[in-house]
C-alpha positions in Angstrom: 0.0 0.0 0.0 1.4 3.4 -1.0 0.6 6.3 1.2 0.6 10.0 0.3 3.9 11.8 1.1 1.9 14.5 2.8 1.2 12.1 5.7 4.9 12.1 6.5 5.6 15.8 6.1 7.3 17.2 9.2 6.0 20.2 11.0 7.7 22.5 13.5 8.2 20.9 17.0 6.9 22.3 20.2 9.9 24.6 20.8 9.7 26.2 17.4 5.9 26.7 17.7 6.3 28.2 21.2 8.9 30.6 19.7 6.5 31.4 16.8 3.7 32.3 19.2 6.1 34.5 21.1 7.1 36.2 17.9 3.5 37.1 17.1 3.7 39.5 20.0 5.9 41.8 17.9 3.0 42.6 15.5 0.2 41.9 18.0 1.5 42.8 21.4 -0.4 41.4 24.4 -0.8 45.0 25.7 -2.9 45.9 22.7 -5.6 43.5 23.9 -6.3 46.0 26.7 -7.6 48.5 24.3 -11.3 49.3 24.2 -12.4 52.6 22.8 -15.9 53.1 21.6 -16.1 54.3 18.0 -17.9 57.6 17.4 -20.3 55.9 15.0 -20.9 52.8 17.1 -24.0 50.9 16.2 -26.8 51.1 18.8 -27.4 47.9 20.7 -31.1 48.5 20.1 -30.6 48.5 16.4 -28.5 45.3 16.5 -31.1 43.6 18.7 -33.9 44.5 16.3 -32.0 43.2 13.3 -31.2 39.9 15.1 -34.8 39.4 16.2 -36.4 39.8 12.7 -36.1 36.0 12.1 -37.4 35.0 15.6 -40.7 34.0 17.0 -42.2 37.4 17.6 -44.5 36.4 20.5 -41.5 35.3 22.5 -39.5 38.5 22.2 -41.1 40.2 25.2 -39.9 37.2 27.3 -36.4 37.6 25.9 -36.3 41.3 26.8 -37.7 40.6 30.3 -34.9 38.1 30.9 -32.3 40.6 29.7 -33.8 43.4 31.8 -33.2 41.5 35.1 -29.7 43.0 35.6 -26.6 44.0 33.7 -25.2 40.5 33.8 -28.4 39.0 32.3 -28.3 41.8 29.6 -24.7 40.8 28.8 -25.7 37.1 28.4 -28.3 38.1 25.8 -26.0 40.5 24.0 -23.4 38.3 22.2 -24.2 40.2 19.0 -23.4 43.6 20.6 -20.0 42.5 21.8 -19.1 40.8 18.6 -19.7 44.1 16.8 -17.5 45.8 19.4 -14.7 43.2 19.2 -14.5 43.6 15.4 -13.3 47.2 15.9 -10.5 46.6 18.5 -7.1 45.0 18.3 -7.0 41.2 18.1 -4.5 38.4 17.7 -4.4 36.3 14.5 -4.2 32.9 16.2 -7.1 30.8 15.1 -9.2 28.4 17.2 -12.8 27.1 17.2 -14.5 29.9 19.1 -17.5 29.3 21.4 -18.7 32.7 20.3 -20.8 33.3 23.4 -18.3 32.7 26.1 -19.4 33.8 29.6 -19.3 32.5 33.1 -22.7 30.9 33.0 -21.9 29.0 29.8 -20.2 26.1 31.7 -21.5 23.1 33.4 -21.4 19.3 33.7 -22.4 16.9 31.0 -22.0 13.2 30.2 -19.7 11.6 27.7 -20.9 8.7 25.6 -19.2 6.4 28.1 -21.4 8.0 30.9 -18.4 9.8 32.3 -19.2 13.1 34.0 -17.1 16.0 32.7 -16.9 19.8 33.2 -16.8 22.2 30.2 -18.5 24.6 27.9 -22.2 24.1 27.5 -23.6 26.1 24.6 -22.3 26.3 21.1 -25.0 28.2 19.1 -22.5 30.9 18.0 -19.5 28.7 17.4 -17.2 29.5 14.5 -13.4 29.5 13.8 -11.9 32.8 14.7 -9.2 34.7 16.8 -8.8 33.1 20.2 -8.8 36.4 22.1 -12.5 37.0 21.3 -13.5 34.1 23.6 -11.1 35.2 26.3 -12.2 38.8 26.2 -15.9 37.9 26.4 -15.2 35.5 29.3 -13.2 38.0 31.3 -15.7 40.8 30.7 -18.5 38.5 31.9 -16.4 37.8 35.1 -16.0 41.4 35.9 -19.8 42.0 35.3 -20.7 39.0 37.4 -18.5 40.2 40.2 -20.3 43.5 40.2 -23.6 41.5 40.1 -22.5 39.8 43.3 -22.1 43.2 44.9 -18.3 43.2 44.8 -15.9 46.0 43.9 -13.4 46.2 41.0 -10.6 44.8 43.2 -12.5 41.6 43.6 -13.4 41.5 39.9 -9.8 42.0 39.0 -8.7 39.1 41.2 -11.3 36.9 39.4 -10.1 37.9 36.0 -6.4 37.2 37.0 -7.2 33.8 38.3 -9.1 32.9 35.1 -6.4 34.1 32.7 -3.5 32.6 34.7 -5.3 29.3 34.7 -5.8 29.6 31.0 -2.1 30.3 30.4 -0.8 27.5 32.7 -3.1 24.8 31.3 -2.3 25.9 27.8 1.4 25.4 28.4 0.6 21.9 29.8 -1.5 21.1 26.7 1.4 22.4 24.4 3.6 19.5 25.5 0.9 16.8 25.5 0.8 14.1 22.8 -2.2 14.8 20.5 -4.0 11.6 21.3 -3.6 12.3 25.0 -4.9 15.8 24.4 -7.9 14.4 22.6 -8.7 12.4 25.7 -8.0 15.2 28.1 -11.2 16.2 29.9 -11.9 17.9 33.2 -13.6 14.7 34.4 -14.9 13.9 37.9 -11.5 12.5 39.0 -9.6 15.5 37.8 -12.1 17.9 39.2 -12.2 16.3 42.7 -8.4 16.1 42.8 -8.4 19.9 42.4 -10.7 20.4 45.4 -7.7 19.7 47.7 -6.6 23.2 46.8 -9.9 25.0 47.1 -11.9 26.3 50.1 -14.2 24.0 52.0 -17.2 25.9 50.7 -16.1 25.5 47.1 -15.4 21.8 47.6 -18.9 21.3 49.1 -20.5 23.3 46.2 -18.6 21.2 43.6 -19.6 18.0 45.2 -23.3 19.1 45.3 -23.2 20.1 41.6 -21.8 16.6 40.7 -24.5 14.8 42.7 -27.2 17.1 41.1 -25.9 16.4 37.6 -25.8 12.6 38.1 -29.5 12.7 39.1 -30.4 14.8 36.1 -31.2 11.9 33.7 -34.1 10.8 31.5 -35.5 8.7 34.3 -34.8 11.5 36.9 -37.0 14.1 35.1 -39.8 12.1 33.6 -42.1 12.8 36.5 -41.3 16.6 36.3 -41.8 16.9 32.5 -44.6 14.4 31.7 -47.9 13.1 33.1 -50.1 10.1 32.3 -53.2 11.0 30.2 -56.0 8.9 28.8 -54.1 8.7 25.5 -50.7 7.9 27.1 -47.8 9.9 28.7 -47.6 13.5 27.5 -45.4 16.5 28.2 -46.9 18.8 30.7 -47.9 22.2 29.3 -46.4 25.2 31.1 -47.4 28.1 28.8 -45.8 30.1 27.4 -42.5 28.5 28.3 -43.5 24.9 27.3 -46.6 24.3 25.3 -48.1 22.1 22.6 -48.8 23.9 19.3 -50.1 22.5 16.0 -48.7 25.0 13.5 -45.3 26.6 13.0 -45.0 30.4 12.4 -45.0 29.6 8.7 -48.4 27.9 8.9 -47.1 24.4 8.4 -48.2 21.5 10.6 -45.6 20.8 13.3 -45.8 17.0 12.6 -45.0 17.7 8.9 -41.9 19.8 9.9 -40.7 17.3 12.4 -41.0 14.4 9.9 -38.9 16.4 7.4 -36.4 17.3 10.0 -35.9 13.7 11.3 -35.3 12.4 7.8 -32.2 14.7 7.6 -31.2 14.3 11.3 -31.0 10.5 11.0 -28.5 10.8 8.1 -26.2 13.0 10.2 -25.7 10.2 12.8 -23.0 7.6 12.6 -24.4 4.2 11.6 -24.2 2.7 15.2 -26.0 5.7 16.7 -28.5 5.8 13.9 -29.3 2.1 14.7 -29.7 3.0 18.4 -32.0 6.0 17.6 -34.3 3.9 15.4 -35.1 1.8 18.5 -37.0 4.7 19.9 -40.4 6.0 18.9 -41.7 9.6 19.2 -44.5 10.0 21.8 -44.9 13.7 22.2 -43.4 17.1 21.5 -43.8 20.6 22.8 -42.2 24.0 22.0 -39.9 25.4 24.7 -38.4 28.7 25.6 -34.8 28.4 26.5 -31.9 30.5 27.8 -31.6 34.3 27.4 -30.0 34.9 24.1 -31.8 32.0 22.5 -35.3 33.1 23.3 -37.3 33.5 20.1 -35.6 30.7 18.2 -37.6 27.5 17.6 -36.8 25.0 20.3 -38.6 21.8 21.0 -38.7 19.1 23.6 -39.2 15.6 22.1 -40.3 12.8 24.4 -39.5 9.3 23.1 -39.7 5.8 24.4 -37.7 2.7 23.6 -39.5 -0.5 22.5 -38.8 -2.0 25.9 -40.6 -0.8 29.0 -39.3 2.0 31.3 -37.0 3.4 28.6 -37.7 7.2 28.3 -35.6 9.5 26.1 -35.8 13.3 26.1 -34.2 15.2 23.2 -34.0 18.9 22.6 -34.3 20.2 19.0 -32.9 23.7 18.7 -33.0 26.1 15.8 -29.6 27.1 14.6 -29.4 30.6 13.0 -26.5 32.5 11.6 -23.7 33.0 14.2 -23.2 36.5 15.6 -19.6 36.0 14.5 -20.5 35.4 10.9 -20.1 39.1 9.8 -16.5 39.0 10.9 -15.2 35.5 10.2 -15.8 33.1 7.3 -18.9 30.9 7.8 -19.4 29.2 4.4 -17.8 25.8 5.0 -21.0 24.1 6.2 -24.2 23.3 4.4 -26.3 24.4 7.3 -26.0 26.2 10.6 -27.0 23.0 12.4 -24.0 21.3 10.9 -21.8 24.3 12.0 -23.0 24.0 15.6 -22.5 20.2 15.8 -19.1 20.4 14.2 -18.0 23.1 16.7 -19.4 21.2 19.7 -17.6 18.0 18.7 -14.4 19.8 18.2 -14.5 21.8 21.4 -16.0 19.2 23.8 -14.3 16.2 22.4 -16.9 14.1 24.3 -20.2 15.0 22.6 -23.7 13.8 23.3 -24.6 10.3 22.0 -27.5 11.7 20.0 -25.8 14.9 18.9 -26.7 15.6 15.2 -28.3 18.1 12.9 -31.1 18.4 10.4 -32.8 20.8 8.1 -36.3 21.7 6.9 -37.3 24.0 4.0 -37.5 26.9 6.5 -35.0 26.2 9.3 -31.7 24.6 10.3 -31.7 22.6 13.5 -29.5 20.5 15.8 -30.4 17.9 18.4 -28.9 16.8 21.6 -30.3 15.1 24.7 -32.2 17.4 27.0 -31.3 15.8 30.4 -28.4 13.4 30.3 -26.3 14.1 33.4 -26.4 17.8 32.6 -25.9 20.5 35.1 -25.6 24.2 34.4 -23.7 26.8 36.4 -25.4 30.0 37.6 -24.0 33.1 39.4 -25.7 34.1 42.6 -29.1 33.1 44.0 -28.3 29.5 44.8 -25.4 29.3 42.4 -21.8 30.4 42.6 -21.4 33.0 45.3 -18.6 35.3 46.4 -16.7 32.6 48.2 -16.9 30.0 45.4 -16.2 32.3 42.5 -12.4 32.5 42.8 -12.1 28.7 42.7 -14.5 28.4 39.8 -12.7 31.1 37.9 -9.7 28.7 37.7 -12.0 26.0 36.4 -13.4 28.4 33.7 -9.9 29.3 32.6 -9.0 25.6 32.5 -12.1 24.6 30.5 -11.5 27.4 27.9 -7.9 26.4 27.5 -9.0 22.8 27.0 -11.4 23.9 24.3 -8.9 26.1 22.5 -6.1 23.5 22.7 -8.3 20.9 21.1 -9.2 23.1 18.1 -6.1 25.3 17.8 -2.3 25.0 18.2 -1.7 24.9 22.0 2.1 25.5 21.6 1.4 28.6 19.4 -1.1 29.9 22.0 1.1 29.1 25.0 4.0 30.9 23.3 1.9 34.0 22.7 0.3 34.0 26.2 3.6 33.5 28.0 4.4 32.8 31.6 4.2 36.3 32.9 1.2 38.4 33.8 1.2 40.7 30.7 -1.9 39.0 29.2 -3.6 39.1 32.6 -2.9 42.8 32.9 -4.3 43.5 29.5 -7.5 41.6 30.0 -8.1 43.2 33.4 -8.0 46.6 31.7 -10.2 45.4 28.9 -12.8 43.7 31.1 -13.0 46.8 33.4 -13.7 49.0 30.4 -16.2 46.7 28.9 -18.0 46.3 32.2 -18.6 50.0 32.1 -19.8 49.9 28.5 -22.2 47.1 29.3 -23.6 49.2 32.1 -24.2 52.1 29.6 -25.8 49.7 27.1 -28.0 48.2 29.8 -29.3 51.7 30.8 -30.0 52.4 27.1 -31.9 49.1 26.9 -33.9 49.9 30.0 -34.8 53.4 28.7 -36.0 51.8 25.5 -38.3 49.4 27.5 -39.6 52.3 29.6 -40.4 54.4 26.5 -42.2 51.5 24.8 -39.6 51.2 22.0 -38.8 47.7 23.2 -41.5 45.3 24.3 -41.1 43.6 27.7 -43.1 40.9 29.5 -44.5 42.0 32.8 -44.6 38.5 34.4 -41.5 36.8 35.8 -40.4 34.3 33.1 
């Protein structure tokens, strides 16, 4: 058998790539990443919001606005498009990775691998696209500064959180730079790795992490069936919780939902590997309901699908989520995939390295979708109000930096990244300065948003959704 010579072409070793990363600082100094100056003709966040929402379910938009109006941190979570527009106008670094695209401190959590191993990492990939690595890091650190303010802390505390986050990113990236690629592909922040780190955290953080692990392990198909469904004369059905979860017959284009789902499933099945396709075909669809999810995603078409295996006591809950154009698309190439569902799935597989067993994508004549399990040992992370508090945030900041480093190392060149980031605190200093400035800009934008609601320019639900 004759193999292509390209397979045997040698590339630069770790030392050379570390040096190359360091050399990039000459044209893109780390200090330049601190810069954030608002352009005189900056686009209004209200205009960006309206443009983004043209393709969304209009009746849900007041709910989205109500969720964004809760506080500046919630506003930031819903404003990935605002920040992408801002980042396109400031200094950046031409080191490419698969970006999350909506990186913030509430976009992490626990999830299960196909081998039922609990791991910690990034949760949501709706905006994922290849791009410059610092875009994720800037959005993450800005969110940390805003979240610290949300917890009632001063800028000194926020700065300490950002520094812990960035230093963890740098240190783990250097470790990944020297790791064999196969080992890197298997490198997850699994339960064993996570618990081993708790020896270096506070007692409160250790207890919080252990509780989150226990909660995620209970969050399974069997664990939620009583919460999401009920027995009816015609069989088990999803419980309506309008307007957040409800049965509807027609889509916003006037087509029957059953017709759209049949069309979607035909393409979804073809996106699965043969063994997973075989497994999926052993389940039958029982019920479906439209669901409102998240903050930034509100208004996209999302569905909960309840399925049952041919054997008894075998429930399966899937989430079908509409995939629209990424907020990064105006600034980075996005034409390599046939659909946005395929884009999201590709990004998730590349970043997580341990994707959902049923992760796949599909398409109808109107929409692109992707599917994943709804509740399969999944556990999200929240800030404040029963979630991460002031005492736990410093330890979790290290985990967030570690998880982002893991994602970027998988999709990019960890040696190049480690060489650029360096061992010193120059990158930390720059991102503290940037996140402080962007925290202030987010406050100004939030006030603009709230004035638009008060004046009636933006609709807002009055109930607590």
